[in-house]
DRENTOR-938178 format. One record per residue: chain; x negated, y negated, z negated of N, C-alpha, C, O in turn. Coordinates in steps of 0.1 Angstrom, whole numbers, plus 5000, padded with zeros to 4 digits. Layout:
! DRENTOR-938178
{node 'A'; {X; Y; Z}; {X; Y; Z}; {X; Y; Z}; {X; Y; Z}}
...
END
This chain:
! DRENTOR-938178
{node 'A'; {6690; 7766; 4832}; {6690; 7778; 4841}; {6683; 7774; 4854}; {6686; 7763; 4860}}
{node 'A'; {6675; 7782; 4858}; {6667; 7779; 4870}; {6671; 7788; 4881}; {6671; 7800; 4880}}
{node 'A'; {6676; 7782; 4892}; {6680; 7790; 4904}; {6670; 7787; 4915}; {6667; 7776; 4918}}
{node 'A'; {6666; 7798; 4921}; {6656; 7797; 4932}; {6663; 7792; 4945}; {6675; 7793; 4946}}
{node 'A'; {6655; 7786; 4953}; {6660; 7781; 4966}; {6666; 7792; 4975}; {6675; 7790; 4982}}
{node 'A'; {6660; 7804; 4974}; {6665; 7816; 4981}; {6679; 7820; 4976}; {6688; 7822; 4984}}
{node 'A'; {6681; 7820; 4963}; {6694; 7824; 4958}; {6704; 7813; 4962}; {6716; 7816; 4965}}
{node 'A'; {6700; 7801; 4961}; {6709; 7790; 4965}; {6713; 7791; 4979}; {6725; 7789; 4982}}
{node 'A'; {6704; 7794; 4988}; {6707; 7794; 5002}; {6716; 7806; 5005}; {6725; 7806; 5014}}
{node 'A'; {6714; 7818; 4999}; {6722; 7829; 5001}; {6737; 7826; 4997}; {6746; 7829; 5004}}
{node 'A'; {6739; 7821; 4985}; {6752; 7817; 4981}; {6759; 7807; 4990}; {6770; 7808; 4993}}
{node 'A'; {6751; 7797; 4994}; {6756; 7787; 5003}; {6760; 7793; 5017}; {6770; 7789; 5022}}
{node 'A'; {6752; 7802; 5022}; {6755; 7809; 5034}; {6768; 7817; 5033}; {6776; 7818; 5043}}
{node 'A'; {6769; 7825; 5022}; {6781; 7833; 5020}; {6793; 7824; 5019}; {6804; 7828; 5024}}
{node 'A'; {6792; 7813; 5012}; {6804; 7804; 5011}; {6808; 7798; 5024}; {6820; 7798; 5028}}
{node 'A'; {6798; 7794; 5032}; {6801; 7789; 5046}; {6807; 7799; 5055}; {6816; 7796; 5062}}
{node 'A'; {6801; 7811; 5054}; {6806; 7822; 5063}; {6820; 7826; 5059}; {6829; 7828; 5067}}
{node 'A'; {6823; 7827; 5046}; {6836; 7830; 5041}; {6847; 7820; 5045}; {6858; 7823; 5049}}
{node 'A'; {6843; 7807; 5044}; {6852; 7796; 5048}; {6855; 7797; 5063}; {6866; 7796; 5067}}
{node 'A'; {6845; 7799; 5071}; {6847; 7800; 5085}; {6855; 7812; 5089}; {6863; 7811; 5098}}
{node 'A'; {6852; 7823; 5082}; {6860; 7835; 5085}; {6875; 7834; 5081}; {6883; 7838; 5089}}
{node 'A'; {6877; 7828; 5070}; {6891; 7826; 5066}; {6899; 7817; 5076}; {6910; 7820; 5079}}
{node 'A'; {6892; 7807; 5081}; {6898; 7798; 5091}; {6900; 7806; 5104}; {6911; 7805; 5110}}
{node 'A'; {6890; 7814; 5108}; {6891; 7821; 5120}; {6902; 7832; 5120}; {6908; 7835; 5131}}
{node 'A'; {6904; 7838; 5109}; {6914; 7849; 5108}; {6928; 7844; 5105}; {6936; 7853; 5101}}
{node 'A'; {6931; 7832; 5106}; {6945; 7827; 5103}; {6955; 7833; 5112}; {6966; 7836; 5109}}
{node 'A'; {6951; 7836; 5125}; {6960; 7842; 5135}; {6959; 7857; 5135}; {6966; 7864; 5143}}
{node 'A'; {6950; 7863; 5127}; {6949; 7877; 5126}; {6940; 7884; 5137}; {6938; 7896; 5137}}
{node 'A'; {6934; 7875; 5145}; {6925; 7880; 5156}; {6912; 7873; 5155}; {6912; 7861; 5154}}
{node 'A'; {6901; 7880; 5156}; {6888; 7874; 5156}; {6882; 7875; 5170}; {6879; 7886; 5175}}
{node 'A'; {6880; 7864; 5176}; {6875; 7863; 5190}; {6859; 7862; 5189}; {6854; 7860; 5178}}
{node 'A'; {6853; 7864; 5200}; {6838; 7863; 5200}; {6834; 7849; 5197}; {6823; 7847; 5191}}
{node 'A'; {6841; 7839; 5201}; {6838; 7825; 5198}; {6839; 7822; 5183}; {6830; 7815; 5178}}
{node 'A'; {6849; 7828; 5177}; {6850; 7826; 5163}; {6840; 7833; 5155}; {6835; 7828; 5145}}
{node 'A'; {6836; 7845; 5160}; {6825; 7852; 5154}; {6812; 7845; 5155}; {6804; 7845; 5145}}
{node 'A'; {6810; 7839; 5166}; {6798; 7830; 5168}; {6798; 7818; 5159}; {6787; 7814; 5153}}
{node 'A'; {6809; 7812; 5157}; {6811; 7801; 5148}; {6807; 7805; 5133}; {6801; 7798; 5126}}
{node 'A'; {6812; 7817; 5129}; {6809; 7822; 5116}; {6794; 7824; 5114}; {6788; 7820; 5104}}
{node 'A'; {6788; 7830; 5124}; {6773; 7833; 5124}; {6765; 7820; 5123}; {6756; 7818; 5116}}
{node 'A'; {6769; 7810; 5131}; {6762; 7797; 5131}; {6764; 7790; 5118}; {6755; 7784; 5112}}
{node 'A'; {6776; 7791; 5112}; {6779; 7785; 5099}; {6770; 7791; 5088}; {6764; 7784; 5080}}
{node 'A'; {6768; 7804; 5088}; {6760; 7811; 5078}; {6745; 7807; 5080}; {6738; 7803; 5071}}
{node 'A'; {6740; 7808; 5092}; {6726; 7804; 5095}; {6723; 7790; 5092}; {6712; 7786; 5087}}
{node 'A'; {6732; 7781; 5096}; {6730; 7766; 5093}; {6730; 7764; 5078}; {6721; 7756; 5073}}
{node 'A'; {6739; 7770; 5071}; {6739; 7768; 5056}; {6726; 7774; 5050}; {6721; 7767; 5041}}
{node 'A'; {6722; 7785; 5054}; {6709; 7791; 5049}; {6698; 7781; 5051}; {6690; 7778; 5041}}
{node 'A'; {6696; 7776; 5063}; {6685; 7767; 5066}; {6686; 7754; 5059}; {6676; 7749; 5053}}
{node 'A'; {6698; 7748; 5058}; {6700; 7735; 5052}; {6698; 7736; 5037}; {6691; 7728; 5031}}
{node 'A'; {6704; 7745; 5031}; {6704; 7746; 5016}; {6689; 7750; 5012}; {6685; 7746; 5001}}
{node 'A'; {6683; 7759; 5019}; {6669; 7763; 5016}; {6659; 7751; 5017}; {6650; 7750; 5009}}
{node 'A'; {6662; 7742; 5026}; {6653; 7731; 5029}; {6654; 7720; 5018}; {6644; 7714; 5014}}
{node 'A'; {6666; 7718; 5013}; {6668; 7708; 5003}; {6662; 7712; 4989}; {6666; 7723; 4984}}
{node 'A'; {6653; 7705; 4983}; {6647; 7709; 4971}; {6657; 7708; 4959}; {6666; 7700; 4959}}
{node 'A'; {6654; 7717; 4949}; {6662; 7716; 4937}; {6658; 7703; 4930}; {6647; 7697; 4931}}
{node 'A'; {6668; 7698; 4922}; {6666; 7686; 4914}; {6656; 7689; 4903}; {6658; 7698; 4895}}
{node 'A'; {6646; 7681; 4901}; {6636; 7683; 4891}; {6643; 7681; 4877}; {6651; 7672; 4875}}
{node 'A'; {6639; 7690; 4867}; {6645; 7688; 4854}; {6637; 7677; 4847}; {6625; 7676; 4848}}
{node 'A'; {6644; 7669; 4839}; {6637; 7658; 4832}; {6628; 7664; 4821}; {6631; 7673; 4814}}
{node 'A'; {6617; 7658; 4819}; {6607; 7662; 4809}; {6611; 7656; 4796}; {6616; 7645; 4795}}
{node 'A'; {6609; 7664; 4785}; {6613; 7659; 4772}; {6603; 7650; 4766}; {6605; 7645; 4755}}
END
């Protein structure tokens, strides 16, 4: 199965954002600082995951 770098980065960003949001919403209130943390987590994950190349498949 071949997964593109874009699909990988989208999933990674969603996972990072969901994790940061779950942590931020533990008290039931989302502050502007927590919202900024979520946005930074998503953007950082998109950039980092997109930059890392996929592992090459071994040739037969």
